[in-house]
Every structure is written in C-alpha cells, then in structure tokens.
MMTF fields as JSON, N, C-alpha, C and O atoms, coordinates in Angstrom:
{
  "mmtfVersion": "1.0.0",
  "mmtfProducer": "UNKNOWN",
  "numBonds": 295,
  "numAtoms": 296,
  "numGroups": 74,
  "numChains": 1,
  "numModels": 1,
  "chainsPerModel": [1],
  "groupsPerChain": [74],
  "chainIdList": ["A"],
  "bondAtomList": [4, 2, 8, 6, 12, 10, 16, 14, 20, 18, 24, 22, 28, 26, 32, 30, 36, 34, 40, 38, 44, 42, 48, 46, 52, 50, 56, 54, 60, 58, 64, 62, 68, 66, 72, 70, 76, 74, 80, 78, 84, 82, 88, 86, 92, 90, 96, 94, 100, 98, 104, 102, 108, 106, 112, 110, 116, 114, 120, 118, 124, 122, 128, 126, 132, 130, 136, 134, 140, 138, 144, 142, 148, 146, 152, 150, 156, 154, 160, 158, 164, 162, 168, 166, 172, 170, 176, 174, 180, 178, 184, 182, 188, 186, 192, 190, 196, 194, 200, 198, 204, 202, 208, 206, 212, 210, 216, 214, 220, 218, 224, 222, 228, 226, 232, 230, 236, 234, 240, 238, 244, 242, 248, 246, 252, 250, 256, 254, 260, 258, 264, 262, 268, 266, 272, 270, 276, 274, 280, 278, 284, 282, 288, 286, 292, 290],
  "bondOrderList": [1, 1, 1, 1, 1, 1, 1, 1, 1, 1, 1, 1, 1, 1, 1, 1, 1, 1, 1, 1, 1, 1, 1, 1, 1, 1, 1, 1, 1, 1, 1, 1, 1, 1, 1, 1, 1, 1, 1, 1, 1, 1, 1, 1, 1, 1, 1, 1, 1, 1, 1, 1, 1, 1, 1, 1, 1, 1, 1, 1, 1, 1, 1, 1, 1, 1, 1, 1, 1, 1, 1, 1, 1],
  "groupList": [{"groupName": "UNK", "atomNameList": ["N", "CA", "C", "O"], "elementList": ["N", "C", "C", "O"], "formalChargeList": [0, 0, 0, 0], "bondAtomList": [1, 0, 2, 1, 3, 2], "bondOrderList": [1, 1, 2], "singleLetterCode": "X", "chemCompType": "L-PEPTIDE LINKING"}],
  "groupTypeList": [0, 0, 0, 0, 0, 0, 0, 0, 0, 0, 0, 0, 0, 0, 0, 0, 0, 0, 0, 0, 0, 0, 0, 0, 0, 0, 0, 0, 0, 0, 0, 0, 0, 0, 0, 0, 0, 0, 0, 0, 0, 0, 0, 0, 0, 0, 0, 0, 0, 0, 0, 0, 0, 0, 0, 0, 0, 0, 0, 0, 0, 0, 0, 0, 0, 0, 0, 0, 0, 0, 0, 0, 0, 0],
  "groupIdList": [1, 2, 3, 4, 5, 6, 7, 8, 9, 10, 11, 12, 13, 14, 15, 16, 17, 18, 19, 20, 21, 22, 23, 24, 25, 26, 27, 28, 29, 30, 31, 32, 33, 34, 35, 36, 37, 38, 39, 40, 41, 42, 43, 44, 45, 46, 47, 48, 49, 50, 51, 52, 53, 54, 55, 56, 57, 58, 59, 60, 61, 62, 63, 64, 65, 66, 67, 68, 69, 70, 71, 72, 73, 74],
  "secStructList": [7, 7, 3, 3, 3, 7, 2, 2, 2, 2, 2, 2, 2, 2, 6, 7, 7, 2, 2, 2, 2, 2, 2, 2, 2, 7, 7, 7, 2, 2, 2, 2, 2, 2, 2, 2, 6, 6, 7, 7, 1, 7, 7, 7, 2, 2, 2, 2, 2, 2, 2, 2, 2, 2, 2, 6, 7, 7, 2, 2, 2, 2, 3, 3, 3, 7, 7, 7, 7, 7, 6, 6, 7, 7],
  "xCoordList": [93.73, 94.866, 94.357, 93.324, 95.054, 94.622, 94.956, 94.366, 95.875, 96.219, 95.557, 95.743, 94.792, 94.12, 94.794, 95.231, 94.872, 95.375, 94.15, 93.299, 94.059, 92.88, 93.108, 92.466, 94.015, 94.357, 93.161, 92.948, 92.389, 91.22, 90.269, 89.797, 89.992, 89.098, 89.654, 88.918, 90.961, 91.584, 91.514, 91.198, 91.81, 91.778, 90.354, 90.144, 89.389, 87.998, 87.557, 86.882, 87.932, 87.562, 88.146, 87.524, 89.343, 90.018, 89.726, 90.154, 88.998, 88.717, 89.959, 90.074, 90.894, 92.18, 92.267, 91.921, 92.726, 92.915, 94.282, 95.184, 94.419, 95.707, 96.796, 97.933, 96.46, 97.459, 97.949, 99.123, 97.071, 97.492, 98.421, 99.427, 98.072, 98.926, 100.292, 101.315, 100.311, 101.575, 102.426, 103.617, 101.815, 102.555, 103.082, 104.212, 102.297, 102.687, 103.676, 104.482, 103.613, 104.464, 105.748, 106.741, 105.733, 106.887, 106.925, 107.883, 105.895, 105.821, 105.364, 104.696, 105.724, 105.318, 103.828, 103.242, 103.22, 101.786, 101.459, 100.433, 102.313, 102.035, 102.026, 101.25, 102.883, 102.912, 101.608, 100.988, 101.199, 99.972, 98.761, 97.877, 98.719, 97.593, 97.481, 96.378, 98.606, 98.59, 98.08, 97.308, 98.498, 98.019, 96.535, 95.771, 96.14, 94.754, 93.801, 92.718, 94.224, 93.393, 93.723, 93.252, 94.529, 94.925, 95.496, 95.151, 96.37, 97.001, 98.495, 99.291, 98.87, 100.281, 100.488, 99.597, 101.642, 101.982, 102.856, 102.965, 103.481, 104.392, 104.443, 104.061, 104.933, 105.063, 106.333, 106.584, 107.12, 108.365, 108.058, 107.089, 108.88, 108.708, 108.788, 108.057, 109.668, 109.807, 108.515, 108.142, 107.837, 106.556, 105.508, 104.763, 105.447, 104.503, 104.762, 103.83, 106.028, 106.391, 105.904, 105.352, 106.109, 105.658, 104.142, 103.615, 103.439, 101.976, 101.474, 100.569, 102.063, 101.667, 101.92, 101.109, 103.044, 103.39, 102.392, 101.874, 102.124, 101.225, 99.782, 99.077, 99.351, 97.962, 97.747, 96.623, 98.849, 98.8, 98.027, 97.031, 98.528, 97.88, 98.94, 100.133, 98.503, 99.408, 99.326, 98.422, 100.276, 100.302, 98.997, 98.485, 98.465, 97.234, 96.026, 95.002, 96.14, 95.072, 95.176, 94.184, 96.367, 96.608, 96.453, 95.903, 96.944, 96.887, 95.937, 95.896, 95.18, 94.26, 94.397, 94.529, 94.363, 94.402, 92.971, 92.186, 92.635, 91.291, 91.424, 91.454, 91.504, 91.713, 90.575, 89.404, 90.964, 89.976, 89.374, 90.074, 88.1, 87.441, 87.76, 87.75, 88.036, 88.323, 87.084, 86.362, 86.866, 85.722, 85.819, 86.881, 84.705, 84.663, 85.098, 85.01, 85.565, 85.979, 84.969, 84.38, 84.777, 83.862, 84.564, 83.947],
  "yCoordList": [96.072, 95.734, 95.129, 95.551, 94.174, 93.455, 94.192, 93.898, 95.124, 95.893, 97.264, 97.983, 97.62, 98.917, 99.819, 99.364, 101.094, 102.094, 102.752, 103.285, 102.716, 103.206, 104.581, 104.921, 105.359, 106.66, 107.606, 108.308, 107.633, 108.514, 108.217, 109.136, 106.943, 106.536, 106.956, 107.448, 106.756, 107.12, 108.62, 109.05, 109.409, 110.854, 111.348, 112.214, 110.803, 111.196, 110.84, 111.633, 109.658, 109.21, 110.136, 110.37, 110.659, 111.518, 113.004, 113.842, 113.328, 114.723, 115.503, 116.687, 114.839, 115.457, 115.662, 114.771, 116.832, 117.137, 116.642, 116.426, 116.468, 116.06, 117.064, 116.675, 118.351, 119.384, 119.285, 119.538, 118.923, 118.745, 117.538, 117.583, 116.464, 115.277, 115.609, 115.144, 116.406, 116.819, 117.594, 117.325, 118.54, 119.372, 118.547, 118.756, 117.632, 116.845, 115.729, 115.337, 115.216, 114.075, 114.486, 113.76, 115.651, 116.069, 115.417, 115.607, 114.652, 114.015, 115.035, 116.013, 114.801, 115.694, 115.571, 114.499, 116.691, 116.674, 115.688, 115.011, 115.596, 114.685, 113.226, 112.416, 112.894, 111.538, 111.244, 110.204, 112.155, 111.978, 111.927, 111.089, 112.814, 112.863, 111.579, 111.076, 111.052, 109.802, 108.646, 107.815, 108.586, 107.548, 107.741, 106.777, 108.962, 109.303, 108.841, 108.322, 109.04, 108.685, 107.302, 106.938, 106.539, 105.179, 105.153, 104.293, 106.107, 106.202, 105.957, 106.656, 104.98, 104.663, 103.161, 102.369, 102.786, 101.383, 100.829, 99.614, 101.719, 101.276, 102.331, 103.486, 101.886, 102.791, 102.427, 101.252, 103.417, 103.207, 102.905, 103.424, 102.072, 101.774, 103.042, 103.185, 103.96, 105.217, 106.026, 106.671, 105.997, 106.691, 106.049, 106.745, 104.723, 104.01, 104.324, 104.53, 104.356, 104.643, 106.029, 106.194, 107.021, 108.381, 108.45, 109.099, 107.785, 107.78, 107.112, 107.624, 105.967, 105.255, 106.111, 106.134, 106.81, 107.65, 108.796, 109.013, 109.521, 110.673, 110.237, 110.864, 109.168, 108.725, 107.79, 107.377, 107.459, 106.562, 105.289, 104.948, 104.605, 103.383, 102.395, 102.696, 101.237, 100.223, 100.176, 100.75, 99.489, 99.34, 98.718, 99.08, 97.778, 97.092, 98.036, 97.7, 99.2, 100.198, 101.03, 101.594, 101.105, 101.895, 101.057, 101.519, 99.824, 98.935, 97.777, 97.248, 97.394, 96.267, 95.363, 95.828, 94.076, 93.096, 92.779, 92.288, 93.058, 92.813, 92.082, 92.71, 90.753, 90.008, 90.24, 90.336, 90.325, 90.525, 89.181, 88.17, 89.174, 87.926, 87.646, 88.541, 86.416, 86.013, 85.325, 84.618, 85.549, 84.945, 83.427, 82.854, 82.785, 81.329, 80.717, 79.5, 81.521, 81.003, 81.431, 82.508, 80.602, 80.925, 80.934, 81.187],
  "zCoordList": [88.829, 89.657, 90.961, 91.479, 91.477, 92.666, 93.969, 95.009, 93.926, 95.122, 95.029, 94.047, 96.045, 96.091, 97.112, 98.17, 96.785, 97.717, 98.34, 97.628, 99.656, 100.361, 101.003, 101.996, 100.434, 101.017, 101.039, 102.027, 99.977, 99.913, 101.074, 101.744, 101.308, 102.389, 103.751, 104.605, 103.943, 105.221, 105.482, 106.591, 104.461, 104.636, 104.903, 105.753, 104.186, 104.407, 105.823, 106.48, 106.295, 107.632, 108.699, 109.736, 108.437, 109.408, 109.196, 109.989, 108.128, 107.832, 107.472, 107.79, 106.804, 106.455, 104.946, 104.17, 104.541, 103.122, 102.661, 103.471, 101.37, 100.797, 101.152, 101.418, 101.159, 101.459, 102.901, 103.171, 103.821, 105.213, 105.331, 106.039, 104.632, 104.645, 104.066, 104.569, 103.016, 102.406, 103.413, 103.567, 104.084, 105.04, 106.209, 106.652, 106.703, 107.869, 107.533, 108.377, 106.299, 105.934, 105.227, 105.27, 104.574, 103.781, 102.409, 101.66, 102.074, 100.748, 99.719, 100.053, 98.476, 97.401, 97.114, 97.258, 96.703, 96.413, 95.296, 95.356, 94.279, 93.162, 93.627, 93.119, 94.588, 95.143, 95.872, 95.653, 96.733, 97.501, 96.573, 96.751, 95.59, 94.672, 93.85, 93.633, 93.395, 92.626, 93.484, 93.005, 94.726, 95.632, 95.943, 95.968, 96.174, 96.497, 95.393, 95.665, 94.147, 92.996, 92.43, 91.353, 93.159, 92.758, 91.336, 90.526, 91.059, 89.741, 89.845, 89.218, 90.625, 90.793, 90.65, 90.957, 90.193, 89.992, 91.104, 91.265, 91.875, 92.946, 94.042, 93.851, 95.204, 96.34, 97.103, 97.369, 97.451, 98.186, 99.653, 100.207, 100.275, 101.699, 102.538, 103.518, 102.163, 102.908, 102.845, 103.824, 101.713, 101.568, 102.458, 103.147, 102.446, 103.315, 104.78, 105.556, 105.146, 106.533, 106.953, 108.041, 106.089, 106.404, 106.518, 107.422, 105.607, 105.657, 106.929, 107.588, 107.273, 108.495, 109.73, 110.655, 109.74, 110.885, 111.051, 112.147, 109.984, 110.044, 110.313, 111.104, 109.658, 109.791, 110.976, 111.261, 111.668, 112.824, 112.492, 113.13, 111.468, 111.013, 110.548, 110.569, 110.136, 109.599, 108.083, 107.475, 107.49, 106.036, 105.546, 104.487, 106.328, 105.934, 105.886, 105.291, 106.502, 106.43, 105.15, 104.689, 104.587, 103.384, 102.118, 101.118, 102.173, 101.01, 101.291, 102.402, 100.278, 100.417, 99.204, 98.072, 99.46, 98.378, 97.973, 98.783, 96.724, 96.205, 94.873, 93.815, 94.928, 93.68, 92.691, 93.058, 91.44, 90.384, 90.035, 89.984, 89.8, 89.389, 87.933, 87.089, 87.668, 86.28, 85.71, 86.413, 84.439, 83.788, 83.841, 83.596, 84.163, 84.167, 85.49, 85.651, 86.442, 87.756, 88.798, 88.704, 89.768, 90.864, 92.159, 93.194]
}
C-alpha cells in the first residue's frame, strides 16, 4: 500500500504505550492497535483529529505517502 501509518514510530518517539493513547484519546484499543500495526484500510477524520490532538502533531506526521516501485520503472 502506498500510504503508511506511522503511529508506531510516533508512540515510540514519545515513549507512549498504546494503552496510554487509548486512555487519552478515547479511541478503542482495536482501532489504535490496527493503526499501530498498519493493519487498516481506512481511517476516519475524527480518529485522525483525536490522534493529532493527543500527540500534538499534524496529519502528515501520522500518515506518509510511500509509493511502491513497479517492476520495469525507474
């Protein structure tokens, strides 16, 4: 997938556990865990807003565009 969720990196950088993020954001643990392990296909704007608020960051810090290389293209 070309869009990466960088939640794991952000939490590690801040020394914050998923459970702390859950408590501070009010998001469900399964939502946070799926994002943490990049096992999600979509994310609600409200979820992004809560993450940005708690982590004091922008959307661009949580999501990154990483295009996949295609065979035969340079």
